[in-house]
C-alpha beads as a LAMMPS data file, in Angstrom:
LAMMPS data file: protein, C-alpha beads

135 atoms
134 bonds

1 atom types
1 bond types

-500.0 500.0 xlo xhi
-500.0 500.0 ylo yhi
-500.0 500.0 zlo zhi

Masses

1 110.0

Atoms # bond

1 1 1 -51.544 -285.138 -311.945
2 1 1 -49.221 -287.572 -309.940
3 1 1 -46.051 -285.297 -311.068
4 1 1 -47.400 -282.401 -309.386
5 1 1 -48.478 -284.427 -306.377
6 1 1 -44.970 -285.686 -305.494
7 1 1 -43.475 -282.508 -305.927
8 1 1 -46.153 -280.599 -303.843
9 1 1 -45.887 -283.569 -301.209
10 1 1 -41.996 -285.552 -301.519
11 1 1 -41.570 -284.283 -297.718
12 1 1 -44.127 -286.439 -296.609
13 1 1 -42.817 -289.346 -297.951
14 1 1 -40.221 -289.854 -295.114
15 1 1 -42.257 -289.224 -292.583
16 1 1 -45.769 -290.251 -293.560
17 1 1 -45.308 -292.991 -296.433
18 1 1 -48.627 -294.264 -295.792
19 1 1 -50.000 -290.852 -296.137
20 1 1 -47.627 -289.768 -299.397
21 1 1 -49.174 -293.051 -300.887
22 1 1 -52.513 -292.105 -300.219
23 1 1 -52.012 -288.534 -302.204
24 1 1 -50.265 -289.971 -304.879
25 1 1 -52.581 -292.728 -305.866
26 1 1 -55.376 -289.993 -305.380
27 1 1 -55.788 -289.645 -309.122
28 1 1 -56.225 -293.331 -310.108
29 1 1 -59.005 -294.263 -307.415
30 1 1 -61.849 -295.947 -309.749
31 1 1 -64.716 -295.087 -307.060
32 1 1 -66.346 -292.471 -306.191
33 1 1 -67.148 -292.699 -303.104
34 1 1 -63.467 -294.516 -302.016
35 1 1 -62.130 -291.249 -303.884
36 1 1 -64.139 -288.915 -301.702
37 1 1 -63.280 -290.811 -298.402
38 1 1 -59.525 -291.275 -299.141
39 1 1 -59.747 -286.810 -299.812
40 1 1 -61.217 -286.661 -296.255
41 1 1 -58.613 -288.284 -294.682
42 1 1 -55.928 -286.658 -296.484
43 1 1 -57.250 -283.535 -295.467
44 1 1 -57.893 -284.393 -291.760
45 1 1 -54.501 -285.707 -291.329
46 1 1 -52.166 -283.347 -289.128
47 1 1 -48.985 -283.939 -291.465
48 1 1 -49.917 -281.459 -294.313
49 1 1 -49.299 -278.012 -294.032
50 1 1 -51.943 -275.239 -294.839
51 1 1 -50.171 -274.463 -297.986
52 1 1 -51.025 -278.050 -299.339
53 1 1 -54.211 -278.509 -297.963
54 1 1 -54.479 -275.046 -300.224
55 1 1 -53.104 -276.855 -303.351
56 1 1 -55.143 -280.351 -302.707
57 1 1 -58.887 -277.703 -302.662
58 1 1 -58.059 -275.807 -305.586
59 1 1 -57.112 -279.112 -308.073
60 1 1 -60.401 -280.756 -306.396
61 1 1 -62.267 -278.055 -308.212
62 1 1 -61.113 -279.764 -311.258
63 1 1 -60.872 -283.186 -310.366
64 1 1 -63.322 -284.461 -313.264
65 1 1 -60.438 -283.473 -315.005
66 1 1 -57.778 -285.944 -313.556
67 1 1 -59.604 -288.284 -310.976
68 1 1 -60.425 -291.320 -312.845
69 1 1 -63.337 -292.283 -310.572
70 1 1 -65.147 -289.230 -312.789
71 1 1 -63.251 -289.836 -315.949
72 1 1 -65.189 -292.922 -316.710
73 1 1 -68.111 -291.438 -317.741
74 1 1 -66.578 -289.148 -319.964
75 1 1 -65.545 -290.407 -323.897
76 1 1 -61.865 -290.140 -324.416
77 1 1 -60.982 -292.353 -326.727
78 1 1 -58.476 -294.405 -325.112
79 1 1 -56.578 -291.419 -323.675
80 1 1 -56.677 -290.028 -320.083
81 1 1 -53.124 -289.452 -319.313
82 1 1 -51.237 -286.625 -320.686
83 1 1 -48.286 -289.414 -321.884
84 1 1 -50.850 -290.678 -324.104
85 1 1 -51.749 -287.742 -325.277
86 1 1 -47.936 -286.696 -326.169
87 1 1 -47.758 -290.414 -327.401
88 1 1 -50.254 -289.325 -329.808
89 1 1 -48.644 -286.252 -331.067
90 1 1 -45.600 -288.078 -331.589
91 1 1 -47.508 -290.339 -333.615
92 1 1 -48.905 -287.728 -336.001
93 1 1 -45.609 -286.378 -336.497
94 1 1 -44.172 -289.342 -337.758
95 1 1 -47.051 -289.866 -340.037
96 1 1 -47.394 -285.866 -340.876
97 1 1 -45.654 -283.290 -342.279
98 1 1 -46.288 -279.315 -342.871
99 1 1 -47.153 -280.075 -346.439
100 1 1 -49.041 -283.352 -346.477
101 1 1 -51.846 -284.089 -348.447
102 1 1 -55.730 -283.820 -347.061
103 1 1 -55.799 -287.644 -348.155
104 1 1 -52.299 -288.332 -346.026
105 1 1 -53.925 -286.619 -342.960
106 1 1 -56.617 -288.932 -343.242
107 1 1 -54.791 -291.529 -343.726
108 1 1 -52.544 -291.202 -340.896
109 1 1 -55.673 -290.263 -338.600
110 1 1 -57.568 -293.877 -339.652
111 1 1 -53.745 -295.795 -339.000
112 1 1 -53.652 -293.831 -335.173
113 1 1 -57.202 -294.862 -334.877
114 1 1 -56.146 -298.199 -335.587
115 1 1 -53.598 -298.061 -333.126
116 1 1 -55.836 -296.915 -330.286
117 1 1 -58.642 -299.141 -331.056
118 1 1 -56.042 -302.003 -330.952
119 1 1 -54.830 -300.730 -327.279
120 1 1 -58.283 -300.024 -325.880
121 1 1 -59.195 -303.662 -326.926
122 1 1 -56.517 -305.300 -324.987
123 1 1 -56.981 -303.183 -322.435
124 1 1 -60.630 -304.273 -322.169
125 1 1 -59.250 -307.866 -322.585
126 1 1 -56.988 -307.677 -319.895
127 1 1 -59.820 -306.292 -317.716
128 1 1 -62.516 -308.747 -318.661
129 1 1 -59.779 -311.402 -317.046
130 1 1 -59.284 -309.394 -314.249
131 1 1 -62.711 -309.545 -313.359
132 1 1 -63.465 -313.654 -314.181
133 1 1 -60.220 -314.070 -312.355
134 1 1 -62.063 -312.249 -309.313
135 1 1 -65.024 -313.899 -309.204

Bonds

1 1 1 2
2 1 2 3
3 1 3 4
4 1 4 5
5 1 5 6
6 1 6 7
7 1 7 8
8 1 8 9
9 1 9 10
10 1 10 11
11 1 11 12
12 1 12 13
13 1 13 14
14 1 14 15
15 1 15 16
16 1 16 17
17 1 17 18
18 1 18 19
19 1 19 20
20 1 20 21
21 1 21 22
22 1 22 23
23 1 23 24
24 1 24 25
25 1 25 26
26 1 26 27
27 1 27 28
28 1 28 29
29 1 29 30
30 1 30 31
31 1 31 32
32 1 32 33
33 1 33 34
34 1 34 35
35 1 35 36
36 1 36 37
37 1 37 38
38 1 38 39
39 1 39 40
40 1 40 41
41 1 41 42
42 1 42 43
43 1 43 44
44 1 44 45
45 1 45 46
46 1 46 47
47 1 47 48
48 1 48 49
49 1 49 50
50 1 50 51
51 1 51 52
52 1 52 53
53 1 53 54
54 1 54 55
55 1 55 56
56 1 56 57
57 1 57 58
58 1 58 59
59 1 59 60
60 1 60 61
61 1 61 62
62 1 62 63
63 1 63 64
64 1 64 65
65 1 65 66
66 1 66 67
67 1 67 68
68 1 68 69
69 1 69 70
70 1 70 71
71 1 71 72
72 1 72 73
73 1 73 74
74 1 74 75
75 1 75 76
76 1 76 77
77 1 77 78
78 1 78 79
79 1 79 80
80 1 80 81
81 1 81 82
82 1 82 83
83 1 83 84
84 1 84 85
85 1 85 86
86 1 86 87
87 1 87 88
88 1 88 89
89 1 89 90
90 1 90 91
91 1 91 92
92 1 92 93
93 1 93 94
94 1 94 95
95 1 95 96
96 1 96 97
97 1 97 98
98 1 98 99
99 1 99 100
100 1 100 101
101 1 101 102
102 1 102 103
103 1 103 104
104 1 104 105
105 1 105 106
106 1 106 107
107 1 107 108
108 1 108 109
109 1 109 110
110 1 110 111
111 1 111 112
112 1 112 113
113 1 113 114
114 1 114 115
115 1 115 116
116 1 116 117
117 1 117 118
118 1 118 119
119 1 119 120
120 1 120 121
121 1 121 122
122 1 122 123
123 1 123 124
124 1 124 125
125 1 125 126
126 1 126 127
127 1 127 128
128 1 128 129
129 1 129 130
130 1 130 131
131 1 131 132
132 1 132 133
133 1 133 134
134 1 134 135
């Protein structure tokens, strides 16, 4: 999503870097209220074109699929970006071939699951530490 936003709004970067940053950071906002407020600010800007507004509005129809604040209520198994999905595909490709036995398939899935759970636990620990530091 961020790459698409970059390609559609790259011309704004030079003229209005603050607005540009709001646009490309939109998918990563963790608060629904902040997401809606930022989106409204972007649309009210006189810098973006009608075509760009139409593009944003079309993307807003599926905000539950790409907005972090909407995704946190959906179980994703620690995967929330395309690059992570592609990473899992690469792992599967490393462990499996087209003639792999069913036992090998399950073994590989279990191994990948362990890797993902480990990454999730590390991420969770970082969040806990960050939260404790803010107190």
